[in-house]
C-alpha positions, 0 to 999 in steps of 0.5 A: 524494493520487491513487490509481490501480488497475490490475487484471490476471489475477494482479495488482492494482497500486495507484499511490500519488502525493502525500502519504498524510497524515491528511487524505488517508487517508479518501479513499485508504482508499476508493480502495484498497478493490479491493485489500481484495477481491482474491483469490489475487492479487499486490497491488503497492503502487507507491510511486514517486510517494509522497512522505510517509506518516503513521501514518494511511497506515501503517494503510491499508497494514496493512489491505491486508496483513490483507485480503490474507492473509485472501484468500490474496493477497501484498502487495509494496511497490515503489519507496519513497523513502529517507524512507518506507524510514526510517519503515518501518524505525523502525516495523518495517513493513520486516519486515511487507512484501516491499519491492522 
């Protein structure tokens, strides 16, 4: 699992690639820490390279959403594949995030 963060004036984009499973969750949580501190920015989770997400990965997404709300930021999940979309639908995450 790799995470790359790109910061601009009004956006922070996290490019997530690989499998966000339990084993990768600890490192990924550390990697996305800049998203937790973004204030008044649009946070984009680019999932075009994300192959799989576990419940540990979903917890990271929820943590980002919670921190974003506290800092006046907005979270957008972009380019999820059909399998991850199905997980989002089954867990109700589809209604928690703006999906593009």
